[in-house]
N, C-alpha and C positions, 0 to 999 in steps of 0.2 A: 318441782311441783308447779303446775300451770296456774297462773293467776286467773281467777274467774271474773273478777271485777276490780277496777282500780280503787285502791283505798290505802290509807296510811296506818301507822302503828296505832293500836287501840289504846285509848286512855279515857275511861268513863268517869274518872274522878275530877271533873272540871266544873267550876261554878259558872253557869251561863251568864251571870251578871258581869263577868269580866270581858264579855264580847266587846271588841273594839268598835266604837260607833263613830269614829271620825276618819275613816279611811278615805272617804270621798267627800267632796264639797257639794252638799245638797241643800236646796232651798226649803223654807218652811212650806207647809201645805196650804193650798188655796182652794176654797170651795168655788166651783165653777157652775154648779147647777142651781144656784140660788144667790140672792143678794145683789143683783145688778142695780147699780146706782143706789145702793143701801136699802133696797126694798126686798124683803124676804117673803116671797109669795108661794114658793114651792113647798107644799106641805105633804107631798106624797113620797113614794119610794123612787129613788133614782139609782139604777143598777146597770151592770154589765156594760161599762164604758169601753170605747175604743178611741185611739188617738192616731193622727197622722200629721205630717208637716209638708207644706207646699214648698216649691222651689224658692219662693221669696221669703221663706222663714215663717209664714203664717201657720199657726198651730190650730188644728181642727179636732173637735171632740164630739162624739155621739154617744147616746145611751138611751135606755128605755125608762119611762117615767109614768107613774100612776096619778100624778097631780091632775086635778080636774080643771077644766076651763071651757071655753066656748066650743072646743073640739070634743067635749064629753069628758072622759077621764074617769078616774077612780079605778079600784081594783077590778080587773076584767076588761077595761078599755084603756090599757096602757098605750102610750104613744112613743115614737122615736123623737128625741130632742137633739138639737145641734147647737153648738156654740163655737166661736173662733177667738183667737188671740192674735193681736198685732202689737208691736212695740209702741206704736203711736196711740192706739185706742184701748189697749188692755183687753180683758175678756168682754165679749159681746153679751147682749141679752140672749135668751134662749129662743130658738125657732122650732116649731113643730113641723117635721118633714114627712110624717106618715099619714097626714090627714090635712084637709082644708085647702087642697089645690083649687085655685080660682074661686075661693070662698065657699066651697062645698065640703061639708063634713059628713063623710059617708063611712069612715072607718070606725066601727062601733064595737070591736073586740080587741083583744090584746095584741100588741106588736112587741116582739121580744128579740133580744140578742142581736143588735146591729153590728155590722162589720163594715169597714170603710177602706177605700183605696183612692189614690190621686194619680191621674195620668200626667204625661209630660206636658200637656197643654194646660194644666192647672184645673181640669175638671174634676169635681168630687163625685165619687160613686159610693152609694150606700145600699147594703142589702140587710134584710132581717126576715124573721118568720112571723106570720100573721094569721090569726084565727078568724078574721072577718069573712063572712059568707059572701058568695057571689056566683057568677055563672060557672065558676070552677068547682062549686060545691060547698060543703060545710067543713071540709078538712083544712088544716093550716097549710099555707103556701109560702113560698119564698117571694118576697116583694123587693122591688128595686126602684131607686130614684137617683137622679144626678143633679148637679148644680154647676152652672157656669155664670160668670159675672154678667154676660150678655143676656142670658135667659132666665136667671134665677133658678128656683127649684122646679124640677119637672113633676108631672103627675106620676102616679105609681104604675109600675108594670109588673104583672105576674110572670115569673120566669120558670116556675116549676111545673107549669101545666098550660094547656091551651095551644100547644104548637100546631100551626096550620089550622087553628079553630077546633081542634079535637081535645076534649077535656077527659083524659084517661087517668090522671093521677088522683086517686080517691082516698088516699090516706095521708097522715101527717108528714109534712116536710119541715125539718128543724135545723137550727144551728148552722146557718150559712157562713162561708168565708169567701172573700173576694180578693183577686189579684189582677194586675194589669200586665199583659204580655206584649209581644211584638206588634207593631202597627196599632197600638192602643186597643188591642183586643181585650175584652173583659172576660175573665174566667171566674166562675162561681161553683163551689162545691157545697154539699149539704148531706145530711142523713135523711133517709126517706123510708117510710113504712109501707109504701105501695107495693102490692104483690105483682109478680110476673114470672117469667120462666126462671128467674133467679131465686124464687122463693122456695124454702124448705120448711115444710110444716112439722116442726118438732114441738115438744112441750118442755119448756124450761122456765119454771116459775120465777127464779131469781132474775133471769134475763128480761122476762116480760115485765116484771115489776120495775126494773131499772130503766127500761126504754119504752114500754108500752107497745111492743111489736113482736113479731115472730122472727122475721129474717130481714131486719133493716139493712139497707145498702147505702153506699156513698154514690151520689149522683153528681154529674157535671153538666154544665151548660155554658155556652160562650156567646159573646156578641161582637160583631164587627159592623162597621158602617156599611159594608157592601152587602152582607147577608142578613143582618138583623140578629135576633136571638135564635140560637140553634135548638134542635131537639135535644132531649136528655140522653146521656150515656151513663150506663152503670160501670163504675171503674173499680169496685171492690170485689167483683165476682165475674165469672164468665170468660176468663182469658182463654183464648183459643177454643171457645165453645164449651168449656168445661165449667160447670157450676158447682163448686166445692165449698164455698163459703156459706155455712149453714146457720150462722147466728148473727147477732146484731153487729153492725159496723156503724160507729157513731163518732161525733165530735171531730170532724176533719179540720185540717188546716192546709193552706196552699201557698206556694211561692213560685215565681217564674224567674229563671236565671237570664243572664244577658244574651244567651243564645236562643232564647224563646222556649226552652224546655220547661214543661210544667211539672212541679213536684208536689205530691199530696201525701199527707200522713193522717192516720186516724187510730182510734182504739177499737179493738175487735174481740168479740166473745167466742169466736170459732175455735174449736179444739184442734189440736194437731200434735206433731212430735214435740212441740214446745210445752204441751200440757193442756189443762182445761182453764187456766187463768187468762185474763184479758192481756193482749199484747198490742204493741204499736206496730202497725203495718204501713207500708210505703209503696207507692207506684209513681211512675213518671210517664210523660207523653212527649213525643217529638213528631214532627210532620213526617219524618222518614219512616219511623217504626210503629207509630200509633201508641196505644196504651200498653205499658209493660205488665208483666205478671207481678204478683204481690211479693214483697220481701218483708220478713220479720226483722225489725231493728232493735227490739228490746230484749231479745233472747237469742241463744244459739251461736254466740261468737265462737269461732273456731270449732264449731260442732258440739259445744257444751251447752246444755239447756239447764241453767241454774235458777233462772228467774221464775219463781213459783207464786208470786203475788201479783195482784192486779196492776197493770201499767195503763195509765189513763191520761186524758186531756193533753195530747201532744201539741207542740208548736214547732214551727219550722222557719228557718231563715237561710239565706244563701249569701256568701261573701263575694268579693270582687274576683276571686280566683276560682269561683264555681264550686267551692266546698259547701256541702249541705250540713247544716247544724240542726239537730233535733233535741228537744227537751220534753220531759213529761214528769208526772207524779207517779210514784211507784210504792206499792205495799209490801214488796219483798223484804224480808228480814235479813240482817247481816251484822257486821261489826258495829254498824251505826245504830243498832237497836231494832225494835219491832215497829217503830213509827214510820209513817210514809216519808219518803225523801224525794228530792228532785234529782232525776238522772239525766245524763247527757250522752249523746253519741254523735259522731260526724261521719261524712262520706266523702271520699275523693276518688277520682278515676284510677289513681295509681294504687291505692290501698284498700278500696272498698269500704264497707262499714267498720268503724272502730269498735273496740270494746267499750263498755259503759263506765262512766265516772259518776260517782255521787258528789254533787256540788253543794248540797245544803247542809253538809255535816262533815267532820273529819279534817278540817283545816289544821295543818301542822300536826296531824296525828291525834287531835283532841276531839272526842265525840261528845259534844255538849247539847246538841239539838235533839231534845227528846219529845217534842210535840209534832203534830202533823204539819207537813209541808205540802201545800196544794197549789194547783192552778198556775203554772209558770208561764211566762212570756219571754221572748228572746228578740234581741236586735243585734246586728253586727255593724261595727263602725267601719269607716273607709279604710282604716289601717289593719283591719282584720280582728280587732279586739271584740270579744264576745261579751255582751251584757245580758244578764238574766235577772228577772224579778219574779217574786212569788209571794203568796200569803202563808203565814207561819203561825202556829199555835203555841210555840215554845214560850215559856215565861222568862222574864228577865227584868232589868231595871226599868223597862218600859211598862211593866205590869203583867197581868195575866190575860190581857186581851190579844186578839189576833192582830199582827202587824205585817207590813209589806217589807220583805227583805230583798237585798240586792247582792249579787256577786258578779265578778268579771274574770275574763281569761285573756292573757296575751302570751305570745310565744316566749317572751323574755322572762316573765314572772310566774307563769302558770296560773292556777286558780287563786283568786284573792280570798281573804277572809270575808265574812258576811257583814253587811251594814244594814241597820234598820233605817228606812227612809221615810216612814209614815209617822214617826214620832222622834222626840229627843232633839229637835233643832235647837242649837245653842245650849244644849244640856237641859232643856226644859221638856218634861214629859207630860204633855197636855192631852194627848190622844188616848182616852181611857176606854174606848170601845172598839169594836171589831172593824178591821180594814180588810176588804176582800177584793178578789178578781182584778189584779193589776194588769195593765197593758202598757207597753213601752214602744218608743220609736227613737231612732238616733238621727240627729241632724246637727252639723256644724259644731262638733266637739261638745255636744250636750245630749244627755239622755232625758227625754220627757216621759213622765209616767203619770197615768191616771188610775184611779181605783174607786170603788164604792165604800163609803164609811158611815158607820152608825153613831159616831161620836156626837154628843149634844153640844150646841153652841148657839150663837145669836141667830143662826138659821133654823133653830128648832131641834126636835128630837128624832127626826126621820132620817132615812138614808139620803146621803148626798154624794156627789161626785167630787173627789179631791184631786188636785194636781200638784206635782212637784217637778223640779228639774235637777239633774245631777250634772255638775260641770266638770270638765276635764281640761287641763293644760296640755301642752305638747307632751306626748307620752315618751317614755324611754324607747318604745318600739319605733316611734317616728324619728327620734334622734338617731337611732342606730341605722336608719335608712340614709342619713346624711353621710358626708365623707368621714371615714374613720380618722380619729385624732384631728378632727376638723380645726379646732382652735390652734393646735400645734402647727398644722400646715399653714394656717392663715398667718401665724406669727412668723414662720420661716419665710413665707412669700413677702411679707412686709419688709423684713430685714433684707431680703434679696433685692427688692426694689430700691430700698434706701442705698444699699451698697452699690447697685448699678448706677444710680443717680450720682453718687459721690465720685465713682470711677469716671463717669462720662464728663463731669465738670472738671475733674483734674486733667483729663486728656485735653480739654480745651485750653 
């Protein structure tokens, strides 16, 4: 019988309170959106964080925030905030980067869902979607800023509309993601409601309610020093002139490999041989071949379409060997139960797309995770170890609140057990409210993680951005890359040198 999906022996009689919480060395959580110099001024909602690390080890975080100030603020005029961490100074105070350039506060509507990338020169690049009106119209647009030590924060640029002075994009542009490619080229993707030759006028109440559009597509734009910002390209439909994608394409993610190939994933509502459930779709781009056709990565392995639940909110990462790693949340039922789980697949040139593995449940054949597992993020270490974080609704010793969970994979040990990293530091369970939307980045044997948290503390009772780090020593995988039986060989070499020295002295 052919295996449809990777799983272990079923055992549903397991007490989730026995979950091992000390598999990794993680720090206590730090609130980074409030409390600078002991002053707690941030009384709004801080949500949807992202995190990156510069070449010098400086940690950067961005998020959107409803706290009021001279920039305006409050619900409906949320701004993008930024903070940084260095070993010398610790976490900085917050900076507003979506408004107030040169002292002018013009951005008077919400700024949501920032994403960040850092280029090889240390320049910080941030995108988000924004509802502020302008010459581009009253629809939300994708906005961009950058930062360099020499120039500080730039003014805002609209990148989803206005190419060559023509404002044609008249519907909502949402949820951008950014990556840096060859020659410091900036690549941005997002979901867009604007109609065009790609639009199919169908009627699907569920889809319209979920996204607010008829046939949303994934759009791409790029920037280079030579050409500036490009015009927009539709990448989720229209391959070879055929417009087959008839429903919403949303929530993209993007990565660029060391050869300059662009890789994009998203969730898609379009029906096909895979069924009528949402699936994870993938495309890539190279200078030689242009944009590829779409591939389904969440269903259809070896021609078998078993995934009949929604596959949503994918993330993508690429390792040093060019292997593509994708994770997402999935509503498909299985031996793990009827709750959503985090699923994983990878791609290599030699093998193509792999079968799917459930990584949020079933460790050692025990299925204890009976709550929803949502919103994963992924980072890959230099040695190829995969690190994944997500939000999870499963109850345990940490309480009944939502927590951030972590799992990893290495070639030598396979998938690890799960660790709760948003609570339980030193055995103390203080985080008694929900932790959502984790994002992670790998740097120098540490995984840095941020998330939004509703736990009450000296900072008040609103949403704040919390940060933790997960530390790793030299892994078994790294050790195996050393000389086999290295200590034995070293011992033999020392004995040989001593013997040679004695022999030489005796000859004299």
